[in-house]
C-alpha positions as CSV (number, residue, x, y, z in Angstrom):
1,M,176.8,-22.7,126.9
2,K,178.4,-25.9,128.1
3,P,177.0,-27.4,131.3
4,T,178.9,-27.6,134.5
5,L,179.6,-30.7,136.6
6,L,179.1,-30.2,140.3
7,V,180.9,-32.9,142.4
8,L,179.8,-33.4,146.0
9,A,183.1,-34.4,147.7
10,A,182.8,-33.1,151.2
11,G,182.1,-36.4,152.9
12,M,184.9,-38.5,154.4
13,G,183.1,-41.8,153.9
14,S,182.7,-42.8,157.5
15,R,181.7,-46.5,156.8
16,Y,184.5,-46.9,154.3
17,G,187.1,-45.5,156.6
18,G,189.1,-42.8,154.9
19,L,189.1,-40.2,152.1
20,K,187.8,-42.6,149.5
21,Q,187.5,-39.9,146.8
22,L,191.3,-40.1,146.4
23,D,191.6,-44.0,146.6
24,P,193.1,-45.4,143.3
25,V,190.9,-48.0,141.5
26,G,192.1,-47.8,137.9
27,P,195.1,-49.5,136.2
28,S,197.2,-46.3,136.2
29,G,196.2,-45.1,139.7
30,E,192.9,-43.4,138.6
31,T,190.3,-42.6,141.2
32,I,186.6,-43.1,140.7
33,L,186.4,-39.3,140.5
34,D,188.9,-39.3,137.5
35,Y,186.5,-41.5,135.5
36,S,183.6,-39.1,136.2
37,V,185.6,-36.1,135.1
38,Y,186.9,-38.0,132.0
39,D,183.3,-39.0,131.1
40,A,182.1,-35.4,131.6
41,I,184.8,-34.0,129.3
42,Q,183.9,-36.6,126.6
43,A,180.2,-35.7,127.0
44,G,180.8,-32.0,126.5
45,F,180.8,-30.5,130.0
46,G,182.8,-27.3,130.2
47,K,183.6,-26.9,133.9
48,V,183.8,-29.0,137.0
49,V,183.2,-27.6,140.5
50,F,184.2,-29.6,143.6
51,V,182.3,-29.1,146.8
52,I,184.8,-29.9,149.5
53,R,185.7,-29.1,153.1
54,R,188.5,-26.7,153.9
55,D,190.5,-29.3,155.9
56,F,191.3,-31.3,152.7
57,E,191.5,-28.4,150.2
58,E,195.2,-28.9,149.6
59,A,194.8,-32.6,148.6
60,F,191.9,-31.8,146.2
61,R,193.7,-28.8,144.6
62,K,196.7,-31.0,144.0
63,L,194.5,-33.7,142.4
64,A,192.8,-31.2,140.1
65,A,196.0,-29.3,139.2
66,E,197.9,-32.4,138.2
67,K,195.2,-34.3,136.2
68,Y,192.6,-31.8,134.9
69,Q,194.5,-28.7,134.1
70,G,194.1,-27.7,130.5
71,R,191.4,-30.3,129.9
72,I,188.4,-28.6,131.7
73,D,187.9,-25.5,133.8
74,V,188.1,-26.3,137.6
75,D,186.7,-24.4,140.5
76,F,185.9,-25.1,144.2
77,A,183.2,-24.4,146.7
78,F,183.4,-25.1,150.4
79,Q,180.6,-26.6,152.5
80,D,180.6,-24.9,155.9
81,I,178.3,-25.9,158.8
82,A,177.8,-22.2,159.6
83,D,176.8,-21.2,156.0
84,L,173.1,-20.6,156.8
85,P,170.5,-18.1,155.6
86,G,169.1,-15.2,157.6
87,G,171.6,-15.0,160.4
88,R,170.8,-18.5,161.6
89,T,173.4,-20.4,163.6
90,P,173.9,-24.2,164.1
91,P,173.0,-25.7,167.4
92,P,175.9,-26.1,169.9
93,G,176.1,-29.9,169.5
94,R,176.1,-29.9,165.7
95,A,179.3,-31.4,164.3
96,K,178.5,-32.2,160.6
97,P,177.2,-30.1,157.7
98,W,173.5,-30.2,156.7
99,G,173.4,-32.8,153.9
100,T,173.5,-33.0,150.1
101,A,171.2,-30.0,149.4
102,H,173.3,-27.9,151.7
103,A,176.4,-29.0,149.7
104,V,174.8,-28.0,146.4
105,R,173.8,-24.6,147.9
106,A,177.5,-24.1,148.8
107,A,178.3,-23.7,145.1
108,R,175.7,-21.0,144.4
109,D,178.3,-18.3,143.8
110,V,180.6,-20.6,141.7
111,V,178.3,-22.4,139.3
112,D,177.2,-20.2,136.4
113,A,175.6,-22.6,133.9
114,P,173.0,-25.4,134.0
115,F,174.6,-28.2,135.9
116,A,174.7,-31.8,136.8
117,M,175.5,-32.9,140.3
118,I,177.1,-36.2,141.2
119,N,178.8,-37.9,144.2
120,A,182.6,-38.0,144.1
121,D,182.7,-41.7,145.1
122,D,180.3,-43.2,142.6
123,F,181.2,-44.7,139.2
124,Y,178.3,-43.9,136.9
125,G,179.6,-44.8,133.5
126,R,179.5,-42.8,130.3
127,D,175.8,-43.0,129.4
128,P,174.3,-40.7,132.0
129,F,176.9,-38.0,131.4
130,R,175.9,-38.0,127.7
131,K,172.2,-37.9,128.4
132,L,172.3,-35.2,131.0
133,A,174.7,-33.1,129.0
134,A,172.2,-33.2,126.1
135,F,169.3,-32.3,128.4
136,L,171.1,-29.4,130.1
137,S,172.5,-27.9,126.9
138,G,169.0,-26.8,125.9
139,L,168.2,-25.0,129.2
140,S,168.3,-21.4,130.3
141,A,171.2,-19.9,132.2
142,S,168.9,-17.6,134.1
143,R,168.7,-17.7,137.9
144,E,165.1,-16.4,137.7
145,P,162.7,-19.3,138.3
146,Q,160.3,-20.2,135.5
147,P,156.6,-21.1,136.4
148,V,157.7,-24.7,136.0
149,E,161.4,-25.6,136.2
150,K,162.9,-28.4,134.1
151,I,164.9,-30.9,136.1
152,C,166.3,-34.3,135.1
153,M,167.9,-37.3,136.8
154,A,169.7,-40.5,135.8
155,G,167.6,-43.5,136.7
156,F,169.5,-46.6,137.5
157,P,167.9,-50.0,138.0
158,L,167.9,-50.8,141.7
159,S,169.5,-54.3,141.2
160,Q,172.6,-52.7,139.6
161,T,173.3,-50.5,142.6
162,L,173.5,-52.9,145.6
163,S,176.5,-53.9,147.7
164,E,177.4,-57.5,148.5
165,N,178.9,-56.2,151.8
166,G,175.9,-54.6,153.6
167,S,172.7,-52.7,153.2
168,V,172.5,-49.4,151.2
169,A,170.2,-46.4,151.2
170,R,168.5,-45.6,147.9
171,G,165.9,-43.1,146.7
172,I,163.2,-45.3,145.1
173,C,161.5,-43.4,142.2
174,D,157.8,-43.3,141.4
175,V,157.9,-42.8,137.6
176,A,154.8,-42.0,135.6
177,P,154.3,-43.7,132.2
178,D,155.5,-40.6,130.4
179,G,158.9,-40.8,132.2
180,H,158.3,-38.0,134.6
181,L,159.1,-38.4,138.3
182,R,156.1,-38.3,140.7
183,A,158.0,-38.7,143.9
184,I,161.1,-40.3,145.6
185,V,160.8,-42.5,148.7
186,E,164.0,-43.0,150.7
187,R,164.7,-46.6,151.7
188,T,167.6,-46.8,154.0
189,K,168.3,-50.5,154.5
190,I,168.1,-52.2,151.1
191,A,169.9,-55.5,150.7
192,R,169.6,-58.8,148.8
193,D,169.3,-62.3,150.2
194,E,168.2,-65.7,148.9
195,R,164.6,-64.5,148.7
196,G,165.5,-61.4,146.6
197,V,165.8,-57.7,147.0
198,F,164.2,-56.1,150.1
199,N,164.2,-53.2,152.4
200,A,164.4,-53.7,156.2
201,E,161.7,-51.4,157.4
202,P,162.0,-49.4,160.7
203,D,159.4,-51.5,162.4
204,G,161.4,-54.7,161.7
205,S,159.2,-55.9,158.8
206,R,160.4,-56.8,155.3
207,L,159.4,-54.8,152.2
208,D,160.1,-56.9,149.1
209,L,161.3,-55.1,146.0
210,T,161.6,-56.3,142.4
211,G,165.1,-54.9,141.8
212,D,163.8,-53.2,138.6
213,E,162.8,-50.0,140.4
214,A,164.4,-46.8,139.1
215,V,166.6,-45.3,141.8
216,S,168.3,-42.0,142.2
217,M,172.1,-42.2,142.7
218,N,172.4,-38.5,143.2
219,F,173.0,-37.8,139.5
220,W,170.7,-34.8,138.9
221,G,170.5,-32.0,136.3
222,F,169.3,-28.5,137.3
223,T,169.1,-24.9,136.0
224,L,170.6,-22.1,138.0
225,A,167.1,-21.2,139.2
226,L,167.5,-24.1,141.7
227,F,169.7,-21.9,143.9
228,T,166.9,-19.3,144.0
229,L,164.2,-21.9,144.8
230,M,166.3,-23.6,147.4
231,E,166.8,-20.6,149.6
232,G,163.3,-20.3,150.9
233,Q,163.1,-24.0,151.3
234,F,166.2,-24.1,153.4
235,A,165.0,-21.4,155.7
236,E,161.8,-23.2,156.3
237,W,163.6,-26.5,156.8
238,L,165.9,-25.0,159.3
239,D,163.1,-23.4,161.3
240,A,161.6,-26.9,161.6
241,H,164.8,-29.0,162.1
242,G,167.7,-26.6,162.6
243,Q,168.1,-27.4,166.3
244,E,168.5,-31.1,165.7
245,E,172.1,-32.3,165.9
246,K,171.9,-34.9,163.1
247,A,169.1,-33.8,160.8
248,E,170.1,-33.5,157.1
249,W,168.6,-31.6,154.2
250,Y,168.8,-33.8,151.1
251,I,168.4,-33.0,147.4
252,P,165.4,-35.5,147.0
253,F,163.6,-33.5,149.7
254,V,164.1,-30.3,147.7
255,V,162.9,-32.0,144.5
256,N,159.9,-33.6,146.2
257,T,158.9,-30.2,147.5
258,L,159.1,-28.6,144.1
259,L,157.0,-31.5,142.6
260,A,154.4,-31.2,145.3
261,Q,154.2,-27.4,144.7
262,G,153.9,-27.9,140.9
263,R,157.0,-25.8,140.5
264,A,159.0,-28.4,138.5
265,T,158.9,-31.4,136.2
266,V,161.6,-34.1,136.4
267,D,162.6,-36.2,133.4
268,V,163.9,-39.6,134.6
269,L,166.5,-40.6,132.0
270,P,167.0,-44.4,132.0
271,V,170.7,-45.2,131.7
272,A,172.4,-48.2,130.3
273,S,175.7,-47.8,132.2
274,R,176.4,-50.0,135.2
275,W,177.0,-48.3,138.6
276,F,179.9,-49.2,140.8
277,G,180.5,-47.9,144.3
278,V,182.6,-48.2,147.4
279,T,180.0,-47.8,150.2
280,Y,182.1,-50.2,152.3
281,R,185.9,-50.9,152.1
282,E,185.1,-54.5,151.1
283,D,183.4,-53.1,147.9
284,R,186.8,-51.9,146.6
285,P,188.2,-55.1,145.0
286,G,185.0,-55.7,143.0
287,T,185.0,-52.1,141.8
288,V,188.6,-52.3,140.8
289,A,187.9,-55.6,138.9
290,A,184.9,-54.1,137.2
291,I,186.7,-51.0,136.0
292,N,189.6,-53.1,134.7
293,A,187.2,-55.2,132.7
294,L,185.9,-52.0,131.1
295,V,189.5,-51.0,130.3
296,E,190.2,-54.4,128.8
297,K,187.0,-54.1,126.6
298,G,188.4,-50.8,125.3
299,E,185.7,-48.6,126.8
300,Y,188.4,-46.6,128.7
301,P,192.2,-46.1,128.0
302,K,194.6,-47.8,130.4
303,S,195.8,-44.3,131.4
304,L,193.1,-41.6,131.3
305,W,195.3,-38.6,131.3
306,K,198.3,-39.7,129.1
307,M,196.6,-39.4,125.8
């Protein structure tokens, strides 16, 4: 069974200022998302599922129908703030959905094969798609959890994931010598200055980093059993945080919990591709230049969909 690509695309990109998932960056008007879908097709993924919001469904359906039809199966899932387990309801002041894990959960009735999840607005390069496709192709399509679930993630060097235009949040990975993940620590204000890479800690201190640390860029590989395992976790998390207006339930939290319980192992797959992103609008020119350089080197055609 071919794996599925699950694309988290419900965010509007508040710091960037617009629906950046549809912003052209390639020489023929391609979006970052186009390159991810293209790389997924080349790597052997059989289906792509977009997690979006209802208010921009029409724009995304047009994007998929025009560019991906006949190349890969396409489906949609919708992240809804009120989609909660056990009759729970969001607090009156809650205005946004519940984070990346909630977005993944939104696709529980649409995804039907082992799957990789990515962000819609990150350019990951070809290497992680190939490595995760190979890993996922050997996994079960059962929703029944195994005693120990197999999970994987693409591990990018921290230094290759920074922005020149402001600080970034990254999940710093504690990786054992055998390549298995031990834990992820979220650092929310990572930047680079004349002294090197560092995180500005909440207490105002500076945590120096080497830049070689493996980081999660939200490129994970899961079996369908994740949906089963997530449900109880989400209920417990909501009981603890569900009345908070801004609390978010993240995928690294889910993974860390499974690791702590001994319910999963996570293979950190080192990748050679360079990551590009548009965390800030000022990042766009550099991303456009970097993608055009890859096209000039022949790594991508000048027009992805006119082949």
